[in-house]
C-alpha angles and dihedrals in degrees: 000000000000114000096200093237129111119225111233115233113230109224124212115245089254092051093047091048091051090048092054092048091050089050090052091051091050091051091050090069088081104016138058118246092249088058093062096100124184089244093054094049093046093048094047092046093045095237135117120269091243093051091064088066089055087071100032127039092218145353088259092058090050092050092049092051092048091049090049092051092047091051091049090051091052092049090050094049095047099049111137121238107245091200092066128083115268095257094045092045091050093047092048093049091049090049091052090049092051089046091053095048091046091053095042107028097151091043093056095040088054089058091049094046092045089054093055095040093086093248106140095207094050090046090052091053092050093045091050090050093050092046091052091052092048092047090054090058090047089053093048090053094040092051087065092061103268117135098219109219128204094268094052090046091051091049091051091051089052090048091055090056089048091052092050093051094046093050094047092049091045090053089053099043111019089207093155133030122266092251091049090052093050092047091051094048094046094049093044097068098076090038092055091044090064085098086076123087118286093252095049096046092048090056092044093054092046090053095048092047098039096107102030138351112269090217090062094056 
């Protein structure tokens, strides 16, 4: 006979820790990282304030783990499709990135602000995220037969920073349409890569425009 009560499932410490981190990531959609107070997390999770420190040594550790999980989610959602042409793969990855930042503006801004705050751990998370995004572009280009040299790689890393700044400012101001933003970002990669050697940039442009002219997108 049913008793009308629900048996509570006892989570392992690892599972509870992961649950709290996921909750922090969810809350970041509409809050900055520095607004995730111990009191807010405890209240939302239905636990005591002191119990949070059973799973995390400090508020700083909790914030770092939340930022790391948020960065991993963004990387997962913005992965390029290797089966598509270079231009289409680039455009699709940029679209996913814009989608993510639109849906999680405070989340992403927290990562950016954490990176410039002087906190070494937060900076490391942001740098690793940016390096992953840059490496993806390198791989898309390299898969087409181009041996990406140091200057092209450096230009691509700079382009990733340019994309991040443009998207954040677009979220705040909306000065151009979404399609105009995506066109600008897609076309800007070979333009930024002009800092590479003549031979490398010529190959890069030919790869990116092999299927269709970027300017016609």
